[in-house]
N, C-alpha and C positions, 0 to 999 in steps of 0.2 A: 276733556280740555288733557288730562295726567295720562289718558288712555292712548290721547293721539302725540303728546310729549314722549312716551314710553316708545310706541308704535317710528317713528322716525329717530330715534337713538337707537335704536335695536336696526333700523333698515340701515341708518347710514354706520355702523359699524362694521355691519356683512357688504357692505359697498367699498367701504374704505379696503379691510381687508383681500377681498377677491380682485377689485380695481386696480384702487389708486394706489395703497403699496407698491406692487408690482411695477405699474406706472414708473411712481416715483423714483424708485431703484434702477430701474430701468437706463431709467432719463439720467439717472445719478450717474451712472457708470458709464455712458454713454459721453458726459463732459468730464469727467476726472482722464485721465491718463491709461490709454491703455492697458491690460496685463496683459504679458503674453509670458508662454514658456521658457526659461531659460536654455540654454543650447546645453547640449548631454556632455557631460566634463567623460573623460576616457582616464583623467589622470587626477590624483590625492582623492578619489573616492573615499566618502568615508564607511565607517563597517558598520553594518548593518541586520541587527536578529529580527527576522521574520517571525513572530508570535502568531501562531494557528490556533485559535482555540475552536474547541470538538468536545462534545456532549452526545456518545452516543450514533456518530458520524460513521458507521462503517460500507454505508453504503456511496457517501463523497471523499473519505478521506485518501485512499487511493489516488484515485483522477486527480485530487487538491496537491498530493505531496511528486507525482510525477511531475504535473503543470511546475510547482516551486524549484525541481531542478531543472528546468527549462529556459528560468529568469538569466535576463541576459546582464549577471555581472558579477562580477571578476568571486572564484567558488572562496578565495583564502580571506574574503573580506563579509561574506554574507553566511550569518548561522539561521539555518532553519529548526524552529522548535515546534513540537506539538502542547500544547498546553491541554492536555486530557481529566476533565471535569466533569468527577464522579461519571466515568463511562460504562456502563453496564453490558457493552455488547462486545465487537471483537476490534474495537476503536486501535487501542491501544496494542492489539497481538498484531495490526497489521502496520503501524508506526511501527514498531520494532525491528519488522522484517527490516524496515530501513534505514538502520543504525552502520551499516557498511557501507551506505551512499553518504552521511555523514548528519543525517537526521535525528536529532534529539526529541525523545518524549518526556514530559516530564507529568508526571501524574497527582491530581489530587484529589482528593475526597469530592462533595459535593458540597463544594463552597459558592457555587452561584461564577460567572465569566469572569464579573468585575474582578473577585478577589485572586480568582490566579493569576489574570494579566496583573493586576498587581504584585505578586508570587513572583511571576515570571519578570516581570522588568529587574525586581530585588535579584536574581539570580543569573542577568546577563552585563558586561560591561562594553557591548558595543555602544559607538556614537549615536546613532538611530535605529529607535525602534519602530518596526512597520507593525499594527494589529493586523489581523486578517480571521478571515470565518474559515472553515471546511466547506462550503458546498459554492463556494466565489473562485473560479479559475480566473488568472491575470494575464494580461498581455506580457508580450517578454519583454518590453521596455518599462514595464511599470514599476520599478524599481527605480531606477534610473531618472526616472521623471518625476518620482517623488522628492528623490535626494537631492536634485540639482538645484531645491531651492533653497536649501539649507545653506548655501552660497552668501545668504542673505540675512544676517544675524537677525535683523528684527523678528523674524519667520520663526516661530517655533514650531508647528502644525501645518503639514500639508494632508490635504484628504485630496483621495480618488474618487474617477466618477464610480456609478452603482450602475450597473448597464442590464438589463433585462432582455432575454434574448429569444423566449418561447411564444416571438407574436402571432404565432398560428393559434392559438390555445385564447380562451378569452379572457381566462384570468393574466397570463403573459400583456396580453394585446392592453388591456382596459391598464395593467401594472406600468405598462409600457409608455404608453401615454402621457400617463401623471409622470413617471421617473426620466422616462429616457428625454423627455423634453421639455415640461413646464419647471418641474423644479430641477433640470438641468441649466435651464435661461436664467432664473431665480438663483442658483449657485454662481454662476458666474460674475453677476451683476452686484450680487453681495460679497463675494469675494475682491471686485472689482473697484468695490466703493470702504474698504477698509478690512475685512476680513468679515469671515463665515463664524455665524455663532455655535457652530459643532462642526465635526465632521464623519461621513458615511462610516461605522465599524468593522464595514467588510474589508475597506482600504485606506486606511492614516496614515500616516507615519510623525514620531514627535520627536524631538531632540532627547535620549533620555536624562541628561543635568537639568530639565525644565519639567520632568513629569512628576504629578502631583497628584498621588491618591485620593480619589474621592473619599468621603466623611461617612459612606455608607454602602454596605455591598449591594444596597437593593436601588441605586440609583443608573439612570440610564449611561453609561460609560461613557460611549463615543460623541456625548455631548457637553457633559459637564465634566469631563478630562481638558478639554481644549481651551472650553468657556472658563474655568480656572487659570487657564496658562493665559486667556487672551486681558483677561483681567490683569494680571501682572505685568502688562504692556507688550505682546508678542501677537505678532498675526497666525489667525489661520487661512490658509490660500488653500484655493481651488485649482486640483490639475487636470483637468477632462481627459488629458493623452495616458494616464494612468486609471486605468481600467479594470475593474472589477465585474463578470459578466453572472446574472444567476438566472437559473428557472423561477418564475413564478409558480406559488402553491396550485396544483390542479385543479382543487375546487375553488367555489367564492368562502363556501363555511371556514376550511383553512386556512385563508386570506384573512379575513373578519376576524379570527382566533388570535392572529398572530398582528394585527393592526388592534383591535382594544387592548392587547399586552405592552405594544409600545407605548399608547396612551399613556396608558395605568402608571408603568414606571416612569414613563417621563415626566409625568404631571404630579404625580408624587416627592419626585428629586423636587420640583423645583417652587412647589407649594410646603413642603416640610422640610425640608433640607436645605435648601437655597432660596429660600425668599426675598434675599436682601440684593438675588441677581436685578429682582426686575425695578429696584429705585435708583432712575434713571440720576438721583445726585447721588448712589456712589458708583453707579458703572455705565453710567452715561448711554452711548452708541449701545450698548449690551442689550440693554434693557430695553430701549427703544425696539429692537429688530426682535427681541422676545416676544415683545406684546404683541407687535405687527403681524411678526410669521407662523409662532407658536399658539402663544394664549388664545389670540382670536380665532386662529384654524378650529384649536380644539371647541368653541365655545358659540362656531359660529349656526350649528342646528342649534342649541338653543335660541339664540336671539332669532333664526328665521321662525321656532316655533311661536314663540312669543309674536312676530309678526303675525302668521296665522291665526294665534287665538285670538286676538284681539279683533281681528279681519270677522271672524266668527262669528264673536260675541256684538259686533256691531252690526250686524247679518240678521242675527236673530231676535236681537230688540228694535230690528227694523231702522236703525242708524247706519244703515250698510250706504257705501259709496259705491261710485265705479271702480275705485279704488280697491277696497274691500274685496267686490267681484273679479275683478282679476288677479288680486292675491291667492283665493279659495280657488278659482275655475288653474292658476298654475300650479297651486301644490298638487292638487286632485290630479291632474293631468302628467306632472311629473310623476306620481305615486304609479299611476297606472301602469305609463310608457316604462318605468324601476320595474315592476313586478314582470312586465313582460320578459324586460331584459334577463330580471332572474331566471326563469324558466327556456328562453331562447340559447341563453350565452353559455348556456354550461358544460356545451359540446363544442361551440365552434365561434366564434368574435360575431357579433348585429352591431353593424352601422347605429351608435345614438343608442339604441335601446340598454347593449351587455354597459358602457358606456356610463348610462344612468341608473341602472343597479350597482356600477360601481361606487359612484358618487353617492347613495345612499348607503352603500353597506360602511362606508369613513364616514359618514354624521352619526349613524348606527355605532359606529367603533368608537369613535368618538366624545358621547355622550355615557357608557359605560364605560368606555374607560375610565373618565375622569369620575364617574357615581365607586367606583373601584379604589381608586388612588386617594377618594376622602373617606369611603365606609371600611376599607380592607387594608388599607399600608399601603407600604411596597410590598417587593416580591423578587428574593436573589439568585434562585435556581430556575430556569425558564426552559421549560420542554420544546423541543419547536416542534412543529406541525409535519411538516416529511415525513 
């Protein structure tokens, strides 16, 4: 009896996270007033500081700076700054070559992305701060689209759209299927029903006077900075017309390490720095979204493992039913297809198979990321895999 209760509890939570929660969110958004992008203003534009975080980005920084100079925004109201976080390559040297074009570089030691951003915000006086990464070029109108929302005083943060573009590669195809479609739909619905629970670190804007430095350097800055502002009563909205383009990592192994680190940092942040955010009596809607969108995503592989383990135990003890055979057969079949997807999907995308491997990789990253969050604590300095 106890195993049956555990089995159906775990299965119900998985079904809620994967199917019911997205459906509830999308329907709620459809029933609410549609949210559209404000008209792009050409007058009374706020001053903007574009802060580009860079750590050993000599291969990307030149292209990013050229792209930033092409952004459609008045030059006298846009300040472009590179936050060099403990760079040991030619990143700073390349940036200084753009000094005559008005681009500044702030050099910091190996203090981590969050602390360098905190320092950067304190060193500028612009009304709006836009956070960016060194490997994500923007479309020309991106900053105009971001700042257009700030005419509404209830909005404190605006997140742009993160778009994967190398869809001809296996890693790009699988990342694109998730981020360009599924996560895009979820963020639009989440924004339309009251606001996002985080922003995209490659492209988001904040009112400088609302910026709250997170309490520790090892938190995930693009999630908890906007959350702290939201808890103060300001919304975080999604602007899909402001686009940051990125190439996925060239191998699944690198994508796995990146995903594991993201879960590691984010889970450590919520469990050890901001656990009170999970209390619905304190944060209301934010707590519900965190549980439904983030926490259950991390625990889905563990919950599925519980379902599979109970089915195997029942089958071994000769108490198995058709339900247990379905679970066992489905799990082993999926694992077989995912393994094929790993082998075939390294060079070019294979429909279904490479996506099965990608899903299995996400499950593994979530499990080990959670383990490291608990066993090893946080991490401030994160070397990218590129």
